[in-house]
C-alpha positions in Angstrom: 119.0 70.4 79.7 120.3 72.6 82.6 119.6 75.7 80.5 115.9 74.7 80.3 115.8 74.3 84.1 117.3 77.8 84.6 114.7 79.2 82.2 111.8 77.5 84.1 113.1 78.8 87.5 113.5 82.3 86.2 110.1 82.3 84.5 108.4 81.1 87.8 110.2 83.7 89.9 109.2 86.4 87.4 105.5 85.2 87.4 105.5 85.3 91.3 106.7 88.9 91.2 103.5 89.9 89.5 101.2 88.3 92.2 99.9 90.8 94.8 98.9 89.5 98.2 95.3 90.5 99.2 96.2 91.8 102.6 95.1 95.3 103.6 97.4 98.3 102.7 99.2 100.0 105.5 99.7 103.8 105.3 101.3 106.5 107.4 98.7 108.7 109.1 99.8 112.1 110.3 99.5 115.9 109.7 102.3 118.3 109.8 100.1 121.0 111.5 99.7 118.6 114.4 103.2 117.0 114.3 106.2 118.7 112.7 107.8 115.3 112.1 105.1 114.6 109.5 106.4 117.4 107.2 108.8 116.9 104.4 111.5 115.6 104.4 109.7 112.7 106.1 111.8 110.2 108.0 109.8 107.0 108.3 112.6 105.4 110.3 112.6 108.1 112.9 112.6 106.6 116.4 112.0 107.9 119.9 113.6 106.8 123.1 111.6 105.5 125.9 112.0 103.3 129.0 111.7 100.3 126.7 114.4 101.5 124.3 114.2 102.9 120.8 110.7 102.6 119.3 109.4 103.8 115.9 107.9 107.2 116.1 105.7 106.6 113.1 103.7 103.5 112.7 101.6 102.5 109.7 97.8 102.0 110.0 96.0 99.1 108.4 93.5 101.0 106.2 91.1 98.1 106.1 90.5 98.7 109.8 89.2 102.1 109.0 86.5 101.1 106.6 82.9 102.3 107.0 79.7 101.2 105.2 80.3 104.0 102.7 83.9 103.1 102.0 83.7 99.3 102.2 82.5 98.1 98.8 83.7 95.6 96.2 84.0 98.6 93.8 86.3 100.6 96.2 89.9 99.9 97.2 92.1 101.4 100.0 95.1 103.5 98.9 97.6 105.7 100.7 97.4 109.4 100.1 99.9 112.2 100.6 98.5 115.7 100.2 100.2 119.1 100.5 97.9 122.0 101.1 98.2 125.7 101.8 95.6 126.5 104.5 95.4 130.1 105.5 98.9 130.7 104.0 100.4 127.8 106.1 101.8 124.7 104.3 100.4 121.5 105.7 101.4 117.9 104.7 98.8 115.2 105.4 99.5 111.5 105.1 96.4 109.2 105.3 94.4 106.3 104.1 91.9 107.0 101.3 89.5 105.0 99.1 89.1 105.1 95.4 87.3 103.1 92.7 89.1 99.9 91.9 89.3 100.8 88.2 90.9 104.2 89.0 94.7 104.2 88.6 96.9 105.4 91.5 98.8 108.6 91.0 97.4 112.1 91.0 94.4 112.5 93.2 91.0 113.3 91.6 90.1 116.9 91.9 87.7 117.6 94.7 86.1 120.9 95.7 87.9 122.7 98.6 87.1 125.7 100.6 88.4 129.1 99.3 91.1 129.3 102.1 92.6 126.0 101.0 94.9 125.5 98.0 96.0 121.9 97.1 99.6 122.1 96.1 100.2 118.4 95.6 98.1 115.2 96.0 99.0 111.7 95.1 97.7 108.2 95.9 99.7 104.9 95.9 98.9 101.3 96.6 101.7 99.6 98.6 102.6 99.6 102.2 104.1 102.9 103.5 104.2 104.5 100.1 102.9 107.8 101.3 106.2 108.5 103.0 107.9 109.6 99.8 108.0 113.2 98.4 106.7 111.9 95.1 106.7 108.2 94.3 107.0 105.6 91.6 105.0 102.5 92.3 107.6 100.1 93.8 105.6 97.1 92.6 105.8 98.3 89.0 109.5 99.0 89.3 110.2 95.6 90.8 108.2 93.9 88.0 110.1 95.8 85.3 113.5 95.0 86.8 112.6 91.3 87.3 112.0 91.0 83.6 115.7 91.8 82.8 117.2 88.6 84.3 114.3 86.6 82.6 115.2 88.0 79.2 118.9 87.2 79.7 118.1 83.7 81.0 116.0 82.9 77.9 118.6 84.4 75.6 121.3 82.4 77.3 119.3 79.1 77.2 118.6 79.5 73.5 122.1 80.3 72.3 
């Protein structure tokens, strides 16, 4: 009987790991041509000293607060974006909020026309808080969900045998 209870608890925890809360996504917003700390390697935990003690240098921005009539639509979702560009032979890293169609998967950015003096070296979108801090990212939510299945499988196997 205890084995069944363990299976139920593990199954419920596994199911909850797949639920995503509907709060707005929070992204880092900066440009390395304006702030050298925005460049790679990016240190999201970097702090600065002030009269009030150590404070975070980089804060995340709630992307839903940046919506406009053209970006706010039930068919659009906010995502974080990291883009590396060469502008007039100077490498620039930009971290920002962006919007894409809800059916469009996160990952590589859709190609968009750019001026002749700009070359896009890297562009990626992601959909969890602070995800545009990484040099290249795997979706943490997907990784968490995959790893949460491992104990569930062992619990079921243990309960059945």
